[in-house]
C-alpha positions as CSV (number, residue, x, y, z in Angstrom):
1,X,-90.6,85.1,25.1
2,X,-93.1,84.9,22.1
3,X,-92.3,87.1,19.2
4,X,-88.6,87.6,20.8
5,X,-89.9,89.7,23.3
6,X,-87.0,90.2,26.0
7,X,-87.7,88.8,29.6
8,X,-88.1,91.4,32.0
9,X,-86.7,91.6,35.7
10,X,-90.1,92.1,37.1
11,X,-89.5,92.1,40.5
12,X,-87.2,95.4,39.9
13,X,-89.3,96.8,37.1
14,X,-92.9,96.4,38.9
15,X,-92.4,96.4,43.0
16,X,-96.0,95.9,43.3
17,X,-96.0,92.1,45.3
18,X,-99.9,91.3,44.4
19,X,-102.4,92.4,41.9
20,X,-105.6,93.2,43.7
21,X,-107.5,96.4,43.3
22,X,-105.4,99.3,43.6
23,X,-106.6,101.8,45.6
24,X,-105.2,104.7,47.8
25,X,-101.5,104.7,48.3
26,X,-101.4,101.4,46.5
27,X,-102.7,103.1,43.3
28,X,-100.2,106.2,43.1
29,X,-97.6,102.9,43.0
30,X,-99.2,101.4,40.6
31,X,-99.1,104.5,37.9
32,X,-95.7,104.4,39.1
33,X,-95.2,100.8,38.1
34,X,-96.7,101.6,34.7
35,X,-94.4,104.3,33.9
36,X,-91.1,102.5,35.0
37,X,-92.2,99.3,33.0
38,X,-93.2,101.7,29.7
39,X,-89.5,103.1,29.9
40,X,-88.2,99.3,30.2
41,X,-90.0,98.2,27.1
42,X,-88.6,100.7,24.8
43,X,-85.7,99.9,25.1
44,X,-86.1,96.1,24.8
45,X,-88.6,96.1,22.3
46,X,-87.4,93.5,19.2
47,X,-87.1,94.9,16.0
48,X,-89.2,92.2,14.2
49,X,-91.9,93.6,16.0
50,X,-91.1,97.3,15.3
51,X,-90.9,97.2,11.5
52,X,-94.3,95.3,11.5
53,X,-95.8,98.0,13.6
54,X,-95.2,101.0,11.4
55,X,-95.3,104.4,12.1
56,X,-97.7,104.8,8.9
57,X,-100.3,103.5,10.9
58,X,-102.2,105.4,13.9
59,X,-103.9,102.4,15.6
60,X,-101.8,99.1,15.9
61,X,-104.3,96.1,16.8
62,X,-103.3,92.7,18.3
63,X,-106.0,89.6,17.8
64,X,-105.5,87.4,20.9
65,X,-105.6,84.3,22.7
66,X,-104.5,81.7,25.0
67,X,-106.0,78.7,26.8
68,X,-104.7,78.4,30.4
69,X,-106.2,77.9,33.6
70,X,-106.8,80.4,35.5
71,X,-108.0,79.8,38.9
72,X,-109.4,83.1,40.2
73,X,-110.0,84.6,37.4
74,X,-112.1,87.2,38.5
75,X,-109.2,89.0,40.2
76,X,-107.2,89.8,37.0
77,X,-109.7,91.7,35.6
78,X,-108.8,94.6,38.0
79,X,-105.3,95.2,37.0
80,X,-105.9,94.3,33.2
81,X,-108.5,97.0,33.1
82,X,-105.8,99.6,35.1
83,X,-103.3,99.0,33.0
84,X,-105.0,98.9,29.7
85,X,-105.9,102.3,30.4
86,X,-102.0,103.3,31.5
87,X,-101.4,102.1,28.1
88,X,-104.5,104.0,26.3
89,X,-105.9,100.7,24.9
90,X,-109.2,100.1,23.1
91,X,-110.7,96.8,22.6
92,X,-112.3,94.2,24.4
93,X,-110.2,91.3,26.5
94,X,-112.4,87.8,27.5
95,X,-111.1,86.5,30.8
96,X,-112.4,82.9,32.0
97,X,-111.3,80.1,33.7
98,X,-110.0,78.3,30.8
99,X,-108.0,81.4,29.5
100,X,-107.7,85.1,28.1
101,X,-109.4,86.3,24.2
102,X,-110.0,89.0,23.0
103,X,-108.5,92.1,20.3
104,X,-106.9,95.3,21.2
105,X,-105.7,98.5,19.9
106,X,-103.4,101.1,20.6
107,X,-100.5,103.5,19.7
108,X,-98.0,101.4,18.5
109,X,-95.4,102.0,22.0
110,X,-99.0,101.8,24.1
111,X,-99.6,98.0,22.3
112,X,-96.0,96.5,22.7
113,X,-96.0,97.8,26.4
114,X,-99.2,96.0,27.4
115,X,-98.2,92.6,25.7
116,X,-95.2,92.8,27.3
117,X,-96.4,93.4,30.8
118,X,-99.4,90.9,30.3
119,X,-97.0,87.9,29.0
120,X,-95.4,89.0,32.4
121,X,-97.8,89.1,34.8
122,X,-98.0,87.3,37.8
123,X,-100.3,85.0,39.0
124,X,-101.7,82.1,41.1
125,X,-97.4,81.8,41.3
126,X,-96.7,81.7,37.6
127,X,-97.0,83.8,34.4
128,X,-100.0,82.2,32.6
129,X,-99.8,84.2,29.7
130,X,-95.8,83.8,28.8
131,X,-95.5,82.7,25.4
132,X,-98.6,84.4,24.6
133,X,-99.7,84.5,20.6
134,X,-101.1,87.5,18.7
135,X,-101.8,88.4,15.4
136,X,-101.1,92.3,14.4
137,X,-103.2,94.4,11.8
138,X,-103.0,98.5,11.7
139,X,-106.0,100.3,10.9
140,X,-106.0,104.8,10.2
141,X,-109.3,105.1,12.3
142,X,-109.9,103.9,16.1
143,X,-110.9,100.2,15.7
144,X,-112.9,100.3,18.9
145,X,-115.2,103.2,21.0
146,X,-113.8,102.0,24.6
147,X,-111.6,99.2,26.3
148,X,-113.6,96.4,27.9
149,X,-112.9,93.9,30.1
150,X,-115.3,91.2,30.8
151,X,-115.5,88.0,33.0
152,X,-116.9,84.9,31.5
153,X,-117.8,81.2,31.6
154,X,-115.7,80.2,28.3
155,X,-113.4,82.7,26.2
156,X,-115.5,81.8,22.6
157,X,-118.1,80.2,23.8
158,X,-119.5,76.6,22.5
159,X,-121.6,75.5,25.7
160,X,-120.1,71.5,26.0
161,X,-119.1,70.4,29.5
162,X,-115.7,68.7,29.3
163,X,-114.3,70.3,26.2
164,X,-110.4,71.3,27.4
165,X,-108.4,72.3,24.0
166,X,-105.2,72.4,26.7
167,X,-105.8,68.3,27.1
168,X,-107.2,67.5,23.2
169,X,-107.0,69.5,19.8
170,X,-106.9,69.1,16.6
171,X,-103.3,68.8,14.5
172,X,-102.3,72.5,13.3
173,X,-101.6,73.1,9.8
174,X,-99.3,76.3,9.3
175,X,-100.8,78.6,6.7
176,X,-98.3,77.6,3.9
177,X,-99.1,74.4,4.2
178,X,-102.7,74.7,4.2
179,X,-103.7,74.8,0.1
180,X,-101.9,71.4,-0.2
181,X,-104.5,70.0,3.0
182,X,-107.3,71.4,1.4
183,X,-107.0,71.0,-2.3
184,X,-107.2,67.1,-1.5
185,X,-110.7,65.8,-2.6
186,X,-111.0,63.5,0.2
187,X,-110.6,66.3,2.7
188,X,-113.9,67.7,3.9
189,X,-113.4,71.7,4.9
190,X,-115.6,73.5,6.9
191,X,-115.9,77.1,7.8
192,X,-116.7,77.4,11.7
193,X,-117.9,81.1,11.5
194,X,-121.2,82.3,11.3
195,X,-123.5,83.1,8.5
196,X,-122.3,86.9,8.3
197,X,-118.9,86.2,8.7
198,X,-118.6,83.6,6.2
199,X,-121.1,85.5,3.3
200,X,-118.5,88.0,2.7
201,X,-115.2,85.3,2.3
202,X,-114.3,81.9,2.2
203,X,-111.6,79.3,1.1
204,X,-112.7,77.4,-2.0
205,X,-114.6,74.4,-1.4
206,X,-115.5,75.1,2.5
207,X,-118.6,74.3,3.5
208,X,-120.8,76.7,5.1
209,X,-123.0,75.4,8.6
210,X,-124.9,78.5,8.5
211,X,-124.6,78.5,12.0
212,X,-125.7,82.4,13.9
213,X,-123.6,81.8,16.5
214,X,-120.7,79.2,17.6
215,X,-123.3,77.3,20.4
216,X,-125.1,75.7,17.2
217,X,-121.9,74.0,15.7
218,X,-121.8,71.2,18.0
219,X,-125.3,70.4,17.1
220,X,-125.0,71.0,13.5
221,X,-122.0,68.6,13.7
222,X,-123.7,65.6,15.0
223,X,-126.2,65.9,12.2
224,X,-123.3,66.5,9.1
225,X,-120.5,65.0,9.5
226,X,-119.1,62.1,7.9
227,X,-119.9,58.9,9.9
228,X,-116.4,57.3,8.7
229,X,-114.1,58.2,12.0
230,X,-110.9,58.4,9.7
231,X,-112.2,60.6,7.3
232,X,-110.1,64.1,7.3
233,X,-111.6,67.2,8.6
234,X,-110.2,70.6,7.6
235,X,-111.6,73.5,10.3
236,X,-110.7,77.0,9.8
237,X,-111.9,80.4,11.6
238,X,-110.7,84.3,12.0
239,X,-107.9,83.8,14.3
240,X,-108.1,80.4,15.6
241,X,-109.5,79.6,18.5
242,X,-113.0,78.9,17.6
243,X,-110.9,76.0,15.9
244,X,-109.0,75.1,18.9
245,X,-112.8,74.1,20.6
246,X,-114.1,72.6,17.3
247,X,-111.1,70.0,17.0
248,X,-111.1,69.5,20.2
249,X,-115.0,68.5,20.1
250,X,-114.5,66.3,17.4
251,X,-111.3,64.7,18.8
252,X,-114.0,63.9,21.6
253,X,-116.4,62.7,19.2
254,X,-113.8,59.8,18.0
255,X,-112.7,61.4,14.6
256,X,-109.3,60.8,14.3
257,X,-107.9,62.8,11.2
258,X,-109.1,66.6,12.4
259,X,-106.8,69.4,11.1
260,X,-107.0,73.5,11.9
261,X,-105.5,76.4,10.0
262,X,-102.9,77.6,12.4
263,X,-103.3,81.1,13.2
264,X,-106.7,81.5,11.6
265,X,-107.5,83.7,8.5
266,X,-106.0,86.2,9.4
267,X,-102.1,84.1,9.1
268,X,-103.0,83.0,6.0
269,X,-103.9,86.2,4.6
270,X,-100.7,87.7,6.0
271,X,-97.9,85.2,5.2
272,X,-99.8,83.7,1.2
273,X,-98.9,85.2,-1.4
274,X,-102.1,86.8,-3.2
275,X,-101.7,84.8,-6.6
276,X,-100.6,81.6,-4.5
277,X,-104.1,81.9,-2.2
278,X,-107.4,79.6,-1.9
279,X,-109.0,82.5,0.0
280,X,-112.1,84.0,-1.8
281,X,-113.1,87.4,-0.7
282,X,-112.5,89.3,2.1
283,X,-112.7,87.9,6.1
284,X,-114.9,89.8,9.0
285,X,-113.2,91.0,11.8
286,X,-115.0,92.4,14.9
287,X,-113.7,95.8,14.8
288,X,-114.8,98.9,12.9
289,X,-112.8,98.3,9.8
290,X,-115.6,95.3,9.6
291,X,-113.1,93.4,6.9
292,X,-109.6,92.4,6.0
293,X,-108.3,91.3,2.4
294,X,-104.9,89.8,1.5
295,X,-101.8,91.3,3.1
296,X,-104.5,92.5,6.2
297,X,-105.2,95.5,4.2
298,X,-108.2,97.0,5.3
299,X,-111.5,96.1,3.1
300,X,-114.1,98.1,1.7
301,X,-117.2,96.4,3.9
302,X,-119.1,99.0,6.3
303,X,-121.6,97.5,9.1
304,X,-124.7,98.3,9.0
305,X,-125.6,99.9,12.2
306,X,-129.1,98.9,12.2
307,X,-128.8,95.1,11.9
308,X,-125.2,94.7,12.3
309,X,-124.7,93.1,9.1
310,X,-121.4,93.8,6.9
311,X,-122.3,95.4,3.6
312,X,-120.4,96.1,0.6
313,X,-120.1,99.3,-1.8
314,X,-122.7,97.7,-4.0
315,X,-125.2,97.4,-1.1
316,X,-124.7,100.7,0.3
317,X,-125.7,101.9,-3.4
318,X,-129.2,100.7,-3.2
319,X,-132.3,102.7,-2.2
320,X,-132.9,101.2,0.8
321,X,-129.6,102.2,2.3
322,X,-129.6,105.1,4.6
323,X,-126.1,105.1,7.0
324,X,-126.4,103.8,10.5
325,X,-130.7,103.4,9.7
326,X,-131.3,101.0,7.6
327,X,-130.1,98.4,5.2
328,X,-131.8,95.5,2.4
329,X,-131.2,93.0,4.9
330,X,-133.4,95.1,7.5
331,X,-135.1,97.6,5.7
332,X,-138.7,95.2,6.7
333,X,-137.0,94.4,10.3
334,X,-137.7,97.7,11.8
335,X,-140.6,100.4,12.0
336,X,-140.1,103.5,11.2
337,X,-140.4,104.5,14.8
338,X,-137.4,102.5,14.9
339,X,-135.8,104.7,12.1
340,X,-136.3,107.8,13.5
341,X,-134.0,106.6,16.6
342,X,-131.5,104.8,14.8
343,X,-130.7,108.8,13.0
344,X,-130.4,110.1,16.2
345,X,-127.8,107.7,17.5
346,X,-126.2,107.8,13.6
347,X,-126.1,111.8,14.6
348,X,-124.6,110.9,18.0
349,X,-122.5,108.8,16.6
350,X,-121.2,111.0,13.9
351,X,-120.4,113.9,16.0
352,X,-118.6,111.6,19.1
353,X,-116.3,110.1,16.9
354,X,-112.9,110.3,18.6
355,X,-109.3,111.0,17.3
356,X,-106.5,108.5,16.8
357,X,-103.9,108.1,19.9
358,X,-100.9,110.5,20.1
């Protein structure tokens, strides 16, 4: 199993035979199952995970995805949501017929227990999330307000029918080998993220498609990629999921030498020493940390809660900035009535902040 988690005897640890809505007597048994599994997991956690999830951080974060066929995917929402609640998770998980994607956070023990439960979850006669991969990081403050489990058509929206990374995908490049690839002058390096993400950090020589959503990437690629289908193309994104689809798209269009960074920027920043790095700036992340740098250390950025764009300390020193109300990006976009509403919302946000898990 991925990350060294030991296999559980799930029939003895989880007496429930199916995973539909838990009601009445079955709901009580659902809770009892959680407690029994949690006890087993604390005894069976690998040392490698326990060391990385140190007690110094109050919140432990996992960014995960897996492309896997999920027939009747809607039936997974209730057990995942209820198990997440039982282990004190916050964050978002997206479930679609093509798989699962999301970022979640909890205490170290809660996150470890949930991930092991998810890997062993029975669905449609199998365990679809076995060998699930995730990237770990930590935060001092709660990174998400609440837990959401959403049903979607795609776990990352490209909007192109027939693209399936389970069958056709580009060549994975390990973080340790990434520099050698992108240093080659004949390699076209493409950042597949959105413009506001790229604005705070990217790799040397990377092309910025200037897209505002991933759904715009297919048209950009059609208009801007080299005509030579043998030309080497290297792509990257935050955690790897967008490159699964973007490389599959390019392969479907006849490009032969398509590469992508395995584990994404986050894995690169975690594994490649800063003195050897080709990364410039910070990496935008979709939680309250806003950005991370080398070693996945929390960066200096904050979000403008009016327009949602990341801000540097220098941006926040400008006269247009008011916390939760405006910044230089959006000062001309909203009216005084809008800003009055934003101030009220900011007061509620400040007064309603929650503490870390115990």
